[in-house]
C-alpha positions as CSV (number, residue, x, y, z in Angstrom):
1,M,-34.2,2.3,41.6
2,S,-30.9,3.5,40.4
3,V,-30.8,6.0,37.5
4,N,-27.3,5.0,37.0
5,T,-27.7,2.6,34.0
6,T,-24.8,0.7,32.3
7,S,-23.5,1.9,29.0
8,T,-21.6,0.2,26.2
9,R,-19.2,3.0,26.4
10,D,-18.1,2.0,30.0
11,R,-15.5,-0.3,31.5
12,Y,-15.7,-1.1,35.2
13,A,-13.3,-2.2,37.8
14,L,-13.1,-2.7,41.5
15,R,-12.1,0.5,43.1
16,E,-8.6,0.7,44.6
17,G,-8.4,-0.8,48.0
18,V,-11.3,-3.3,47.4
19,T,-10.8,-7.0,47.8
20,C,-13.2,-9.6,46.3
21,L,-13.5,-13.1,47.8
22,L,-15.6,-15.7,45.8
23,T,-17.3,-18.6,47.1
24,A,-19.0,-21.4,45.1
25,D,-22.0,-19.4,44.4
26,G,-21.3,-15.9,45.7
27,A,-18.9,-13.2,46.5
28,L,-17.7,-10.8,49.4
29,L,-16.3,-7.3,49.0
30,L,-14.1,-5.9,51.4
31,D,-12.9,-2.5,52.0
32,P,-12.5,-2.1,55.8
33,P,-14.5,-1.1,57.6
34,K,-17.1,-1.7,54.7
35,R,-18.2,-5.1,53.4
36,K,-20.8,-6.3,51.0
37,D,-22.0,-9.8,50.9
38,L,-23.3,-11.3,47.5
39,P,-24.8,-14.7,48.3
40,A,-26.6,-17.1,45.8
41,L,-25.5,-15.1,42.6
42,S,-27.0,-16.2,39.3
43,P,-24.3,-17.8,36.9
44,N,-24.0,-14.6,34.8
45,R,-23.7,-12.4,38.0
46,L,-21.1,-14.8,39.4
47,Q,-19.1,-14.9,36.2
48,A,-19.2,-10.9,36.2
49,M,-17.7,-11.0,39.7
50,R,-14.9,-13.4,38.6
51,I,-14.2,-11.1,35.7
52,L,-14.0,-7.9,38.2
53,K,-11.7,-9.9,40.5
54,A,-9.2,-10.6,37.8
55,G,-9.4,-7.2,36.2
56,P,-11.8,-4.8,34.3
57,L,-15.0,-5.9,32.9
58,E,-16.3,-4.5,29.5
59,A,-19.9,-3.2,29.4
60,E,-20.1,-5.7,26.4
61,Q,-19.6,-8.5,28.8
62,A,-22.5,-7.1,31.0
63,A,-25.2,-7.4,28.2
64,D,-27.4,-9.5,30.4
65,P,-29.9,-7.1,32.2
66,D,-29.3,-8.9,35.4
67,V,-25.6,-8.2,35.4
68,G,-26.3,-4.5,34.3
69,A,-28.4,-4.2,37.4
70,L,-25.6,-5.7,39.6
71,L,-23.2,-3.2,38.2
72,D,-25.6,-0.2,38.8
73,E,-26.0,-1.6,42.5
74,L,-22.2,-1.7,42.9
75,T,-21.6,1.5,41.3
76,A,-24.2,3.4,43.4
77,E,-22.5,2.1,46.6
78,G,-19.1,3.1,45.5
79,W,-17.5,-0.4,44.9
80,L,-16.6,0.3,41.4
81,A,-14.6,2.6,39.3
82,T,-16.0,3.5,35.9
83,T,-14.1,4.4,32.8
84,V,-16.1,6.2,30.1
85,R,-14.7,5.6,26.6
86,D,-15.1,7.0,23.0
87,G,-14.8,3.8,20.9
88,D,-11.5,2.3,22.0
89,R,-10.1,5.7,23.6
90,E,-10.5,6.2,27.3
91,L,-11.9,9.6,28.2
92,Y,-11.9,9.5,31.8
93,T,-12.4,7.4,34.8
94,I,-14.6,8.0,38.0
95,R,-12.6,6.8,41.0
96,P,-14.8,6.8,44.2
97,F,-13.2,6.6,47.6
98,T,-16.7,6.5,49.5
99,T,-20.4,6.0,48.8
100,P,-21.6,8.5,46.3
101,P,-24.8,10.5,46.6
102,A,-27.7,9.3,44.4
103,R,-27.7,10.8,40.9
104,S,-30.4,13.2,39.9
105,A,-32.9,11.5,37.8
106,D,-33.5,14.6,35.6
107,G,-30.4,16.4,34.0
108,D,-30.1,20.1,35.0
109,P,-30.3,22.1,31.8
110,R,-28.4,25.0,33.1
111,P,-24.6,25.3,32.0
112,D,-22.1,24.6,34.7
113,T,-18.7,26.0,35.8
114,L,-15.9,24.5,37.7
115,S,-16.1,25.0,41.4
116,K,-13.4,27.3,43.0
117,F,-12.2,24.4,44.8
118,A,-11.9,21.9,41.9
119,L,-8.2,21.2,41.6
120,L,-6.8,19.7,38.2
121,H,-3.2,18.5,38.6
122,R,-0.6,16.0,37.2
123,D,0.6,13.1,39.1
124,S,2.5,10.0,38.2
125,D,-0.4,8.4,36.5
126,G,-1.4,11.6,34.5
127,F,-4.0,14.3,35.1
128,V,-6.7,14.1,37.7
129,L,-9.3,16.3,38.8
130,E,-10.2,16.5,42.5
131,H,-12.4,18.4,44.9
132,P,-11.9,18.4,48.7
133,L,-15.6,17.8,49.4
134,S,-16.1,15.0,46.7
135,W,-16.7,11.5,47.1
136,C,-14.5,10.7,44.0
137,D,-11.6,11.8,41.9
138,L,-12.0,12.0,38.1
139,R,-8.8,10.7,36.3
140,V,-8.5,12.3,33.0
141,H,-7.2,10.1,30.0
142,D,-8.0,12.3,26.9
143,A,-6.8,15.8,25.8
144,R,-10.2,16.6,24.6
145,V,-11.6,16.3,28.2
146,L,-9.0,18.6,29.5
147,A,-10.0,21.0,26.8
148,L,-13.6,20.9,27.9
149,L,-12.5,21.4,31.5
150,G,-10.7,24.4,30.3
151,G,-13.6,26.1,28.8
152,Q,-13.6,25.0,25.2
153,S,-17.0,24.9,23.4
154,P,-18.5,21.5,23.3
155,A,-19.1,22.1,19.6
156,D,-15.3,22.2,19.1
157,S,-14.4,19.4,21.2
158,G,-14.7,16.6,18.6
159,L,-16.7,14.6,21.0
160,D,-20.1,13.1,20.3
161,P,-22.8,15.4,22.1
162,E,-24.0,12.5,24.2
163,L,-20.4,12.1,25.6
164,V,-20.2,15.8,26.3
165,A,-23.6,15.7,28.1
166,R,-22.4,12.6,30.0
167,L,-19.1,14.2,31.2
168,A,-21.2,17.4,32.4
169,Q,-23.6,15.0,34.4
170,D,-20.8,13.2,35.8
171,L,-18.9,16.2,36.8
172,R,-22.0,17.7,38.5
173,W,-22.6,14.3,40.3
174,G,-18.9,14.3,41.4
175,G,-19.5,17.8,42.7
176,F,-16.7,19.3,40.6
177,T,-19.0,22.0,39.0
178,V,-21.6,24.3,40.1
179,A,-24.3,26.0,38.1
180,A,-22.9,29.0,36.4
181,T,-25.7,31.3,37.9
182,D,-24.8,29.9,41.3
183,S,-21.7,32.0,42.5
184,E,-19.8,30.4,45.3
185,D,-18.7,33.7,46.2
186,E,-22.2,35.0,47.1
187,R,-22.6,32.6,49.9
188,F,-20.5,33.2,53.2
189,T,-19.9,29.6,53.8
190,T,-18.1,29.1,50.4
191,R,-16.6,32.6,50.0
192,S,-15.0,32.4,53.5
193,W,-13.1,29.3,52.6
194,S,-10.2,29.8,50.2
195,A,-9.2,26.7,48.0
196,P,-5.9,26.1,49.8
197,D,-7.5,26.4,53.3
198,L,-10.3,23.8,52.5
199,W,-7.7,21.4,50.7
200,F,-5.3,21.7,53.7
201,H,-8.1,20.9,56.1
202,R,-9.5,18.0,54.4
203,R,-6.1,16.4,53.4
204,S,-4.7,16.8,56.9
205,T,-7.6,15.1,58.6
206,L,-9.5,11.7,58.7
207,G,-12.4,11.5,56.8
208,P,-14.2,9.9,53.7
209,R,-11.0,9.9,51.7
210,T,-8.7,8.6,54.4
211,L,-10.3,5.9,56.7
212,T,-7.2,4.2,57.9
213,W,-3.8,4.9,59.2
214,E,-2.3,3.0,56.2
215,H,-1.1,6.2,54.5
216,F,-1.9,8.8,57.1
217,G,0.1,10.0,60.2
218,P,3.4,8.8,61.6
219,T,4.0,5.9,59.0
220,K,7.7,6.7,58.7
221,W,7.0,6.2,54.9
222,A,10.5,7.5,53.9
223,K,12.7,5.1,56.3
224,P,13.1,2.3,53.7
225,S,14.3,4.7,51.0
226,F,15.7,7.9,52.4
227,P,17.7,8.8,55.4
228,Q,16.3,10.9,58.1
229,P,17.3,14.4,57.9
230,I,19.7,14.9,60.9
231,A,18.5,16.4,64.2
232,R,21.1,19.0,64.4
233,K,21.3,21.8,61.7
234,P,24.7,22.4,60.3
235,A,26.4,25.4,61.9
236,Y,26.6,28.6,60.2
237,P,30.2,29.8,59.8
238,G,31.4,32.7,62.0
239,E,32.2,33.1,65.6
240,A,29.4,31.9,68.1
241,V,28.2,34.2,70.7
242,A,27.9,32.5,74.1
243,L,24.6,33.0,76.0
244,T,23.6,32.9,79.5
245,A,22.1,29.6,80.9
246,P,19.9,30.4,83.9
247,D,19.9,28.5,87.1
248,L,16.7,26.4,86.7
249,D,16.7,25.1,90.3
250,S,16.4,28.6,91.6
251,L,13.8,29.4,89.2
252,R,11.6,26.7,90.3
253,I,11.4,28.4,93.6
254,T,11.2,32.0,92.5
255,D,9.2,32.0,89.5
256,P,5.6,33.1,89.5
257,S,3.0,30.2,89.5
258,L,1.6,28.8,86.3
259,T,-1.8,30.4,87.1
260,D,0.0,33.8,87.4
261,V,1.7,33.6,84.1
262,L,-1.4,32.3,82.2
263,E,-3.6,35.1,83.6
264,D,-0.9,37.9,83.2
265,R,0.0,36.9,79.5
266,Y,-0.8,39.3,76.9
267,S,0.5,40.4,73.5
268,C,2.7,43.5,74.0
269,R,2.7,46.0,71.2
270,A,4.8,48.7,72.6
271,F,8.4,48.3,73.9
272,D,10.9,50.7,75.9
273,E,13.5,51.8,73.7
274,A,15.4,53.6,76.5
275,A,15.7,50.2,78.5
276,P,16.0,47.4,75.8
277,I,16.1,43.6,76.6
278,T,19.6,42.5,77.5
279,A,21.8,39.8,76.1
280,D,21.3,37.7,79.4
281,Q,17.4,38.0,79.3
282,L,17.5,36.8,75.6
283,G,19.7,34.0,76.5
284,E,17.7,32.9,79.5
285,L,14.4,33.1,77.4
286,L,15.8,30.8,74.7
287,Y,17.1,28.4,77.2
288,R,13.9,28.1,79.1
289,A,11.6,27.9,76.0
290,A,13.7,26.3,73.1
291,R,17.1,24.7,74.1
292,T,17.8,21.2,73.0
293,R,17.8,19.1,76.2
294,G,19.1,15.8,74.6
295,V,19.1,13.6,71.6
296,R,18.3,9.8,71.7
297,S,18.4,7.2,69.2
298,A,15.2,5.5,68.1
299,G,17.1,3.0,65.8
300,P,19.7,2.9,63.2
301,G,19.7,6.4,61.6
302,E,16.9,7.7,63.5
303,E,17.4,10.6,66.0
304,L,14.7,11.9,68.5
305,V,15.2,15.1,70.3
306,S,13.9,16.8,73.6
307,R,13.1,20.3,74.1
308,P,10.9,22.2,76.5
309,Y,7.9,22.4,74.3
310,P,6.2,19.3,72.9
311,S,6.7,18.0,69.2
312,G,5.0,15.2,67.3
313,G,7.1,12.2,67.3
314,S,10.0,14.0,69.1
315,V,11.2,15.2,65.8
316,Y,11.7,18.9,66.7
317,E,12.0,20.4,63.3
318,L,11.7,24.1,64.3
319,E,14.7,26.6,64.3
320,I,14.7,30.1,65.7
321,Y,16.6,32.8,63.9
322,P,16.7,35.8,66.2
323,I,17.0,39.3,64.5
324,I,18.7,41.5,66.9
325,R,17.8,45.4,66.3
326,H,18.2,46.7,69.7
327,V,19.4,44.5,72.5
328,S,21.9,45.5,75.5
329,G,25.1,43.5,75.0
330,L,24.5,42.1,71.7
331,E,25.6,43.4,68.3
332,S,22.5,43.8,65.8
333,G,22.2,41.3,63.0
334,M,20.4,38.1,62.3
335,Y,21.4,35.1,64.1
336,H,20.7,31.4,64.3
337,Y,19.9,29.9,67.7
338,D,21.9,26.7,68.1
339,S,19.8,25.0,70.5
340,F,22.4,22.2,71.1
341,D,25.3,24.5,72.2
342,H,22.9,27.5,73.4
343,V,24.8,30.0,71.3
344,L,24.0,32.4,68.7
345,R,25.7,32.0,65.3
346,P,25.7,35.0,62.9
347,V,23.7,34.6,59.8
348,A,23.4,38.1,58.0
349,P,24.0,41.8,58.8
350,I,21.4,44.0,60.1
351,D,21.4,46.1,57.0
352,S,20.9,43.4,54.7
353,P,17.9,44.2,52.5
354,A,16.4,40.7,53.2
355,V,16.7,41.2,56.9
356,Q,15.3,44.7,56.7
357,K,12.1,43.2,55.1
358,L,11.9,40.8,57.9
359,I,12.0,43.5,60.4
360,S,9.5,45.8,58.5
361,S,7.1,42.9,58.3
362,T,6.4,43.4,62.0
363,S,5.3,47.1,61.7
364,A,1.7,46.2,61.2
365,T,1.6,44.3,64.5
366,L,3.4,47.0,66.9
367,A,1.8,50.2,68.0
368,D,2.3,53.2,65.9
369,G,4.3,51.1,63.4
370,G,7.0,50.8,65.7
371,L,10.3,48.6,65.2
372,P,11.0,45.6,67.4
373,Q,13.9,45.0,69.5
374,V,14.2,41.4,68.8
375,V,12.3,39.2,66.2
376,L,12.4,35.6,66.6
377,V,11.9,34.3,63.2
378,V,10.6,30.7,63.3
379,A,11.6,28.2,60.6
380,A,10.9,24.6,60.0
381,R,13.3,21.9,58.6
382,S,10.2,20.2,57.0
383,G,12.0,17.1,56.1
384,R,12.3,16.2,59.8
385,V,8.4,15.9,59.9
386,M,7.8,14.8,56.4
387,W,10.1,11.8,56.8
388,T,8.0,10.6,59.5
389,Y,4.3,11.8,58.7
390,E,2.2,11.3,55.6
391,Q,-0.6,13.9,54.9
392,V,-0.5,15.8,58.2
393,A,3.1,16.9,58.1
394,Y,2.7,20.6,57.3
395,A,-0.4,20.7,59.8
396,S,1.8,19.3,62.4
397,I,4.5,21.9,61.9
398,L,1.9,24.8,62.3
399,K,0.8,23.0,65.6
400,H,4.2,22.9,66.8
401,V,4.7,26.6,65.9
402,G,1.8,27.3,68.2
403,V,3.0,25.4,71.3
404,L,6.3,27.2,70.6
405,M,4.7,30.3,70.7
406,Q,2.7,29.7,73.8
407,T,5.9,28.4,75.5
408,V,7.8,31.5,74.7
409,Y,4.8,33.7,75.9
410,L,4.7,32.0,79.2
411,A,8.6,32.0,79.9
412,A,8.6,35.8,78.6
413,T,5.6,36.6,81.0
414,A,7.4,35.0,84.0
415,M,10.6,37.0,83.3
416,G,8.6,40.3,82.9
417,L,9.3,40.5,79.1
418,G,7.0,41.6,76.5
419,T,5.8,39.3,73.8
420,C,3.7,39.3,70.4
421,A,3.6,36.5,68.3
422,Q,2.8,36.6,64.5
423,G,1.3,33.7,62.2
424,F,3.2,35.2,59.2
425,S,6.5,36.6,58.1
426,D,8.2,37.4,54.8
427,T,9.1,33.9,53.5
428,A,11.1,35.1,50.5
429,A,13.0,37.4,52.8
430,F,13.9,34.6,54.9
431,V,15.3,32.5,52.1
432,G,17.1,35.6,50.9
433,A,18.6,36.2,54.3
434,T,19.5,32.7,55.2
435,G,20.5,31.0,51.8
436,V,18.4,28.1,52.5
437,D,16.4,25.9,50.1
438,E,12.6,26.7,50.9
439,L,11.7,23.1,50.3
440,E,14.2,22.0,52.9
441,E,13.6,24.9,55.5
442,C,10.9,27.4,55.4
443,N,9.6,30.4,57.6
444,V,6.4,29.5,59.5
445,G,6.0,32.3,61.8
446,S,7.8,34.9,64.1
447,I,7.6,36.3,67.8
448,I,8.5,39.7,68.8
449,I,10.4,40.1,72.0
450,G,11.5,43.0,74.1
451,S,11.1,45.1,77.2
452,P,7.5,46.4,77.6
453,A,6.8,50.1,77.6
454,A,5.2,51.3,80.7
455,N,1.8,51.7,78.7
456,A,2.1,48.6,76.9
457,R,-0.8,46.7,78.4
């Protein structure tokens, strides 16, 4: 029997996404792939379903115990959103998106604290409390609830103690709080996950919150309202530096086999300063791994790109910024690789403080704190992905960084060059060096390239 009994303080509504179909004596609730048949309803129950179909149902309209039992059943199965009120003032709404766990019949007397994963933020509808592992969100309507969430003493809240206790029970039921004596940092499984990592994981995968593709994946949600960010980044000013384009037909014959490069690949952390990588080698590597092979139209105002590595939706948001410290035949400095024209375009001088920070961020990766010959700073013009994808955009960017890194590794191994990828860089320094808006283009990784030292492996 459900312990979630109706209260005269509550207001009920079908949760978002639920459709109610009425028959002469029954109802059908649909939220694909879930459904609930309610056949042969009593007149009072049928009237309650009519009210729910049209809008919210006040608890006063459910005085009949039979209707209250129906609301308990629908609430326990996650079909209803429940708003708790203080008189005429709405305090908060529990908005389920999947089936909730059973409520505990006995209240836990221990004080609670918010979970480290709980997130209170503002959206277009006001404040909402979320937890990546919860079955519901808690929409906050009243500042007194915000104060309690912030740690205000219940005695100073101005709320009836019964309502304070109800809030505490609902927070515990939703998984937003943990017992104050139960530290999440004392268990490996909860300490090992940071809040951003767990949120990122749950919001970029299918699961209880996201069951369909309606607002997930390649929906091209922005197409009706915004132009797609152009495929080709506007050129940096300054004289372009031409790069060598290799003879791919010859390489098909002379290159080592795929098995060879896979087995010979390693992360090189020591480089030969006496015989650095050459301009021709760098040009060949960029051509083989990252050039733009072509652009095609996918309809009015939509450009798709082709490069040697894969990219979701063929959007190809990644840009490469080689920082040249020690390359035979090239002046030092930070450049942008124009993958369309296969040229380098100057961005910033080598002695720029921001460029020096980008170089120094590699020292922890290299042997004896050495300096790189070349750093390929990888950036993402995020709008190229975000215009197409919902929820999974940044996750897709990081996957693209991974496949680009592997492609560079394999091409460099085939050429006898040393490579070491980094999953980080100095984001602020990248913005300072390039002058970009971080929300339009952000640093997402880096790859160190050079001629390997004799004892590098």
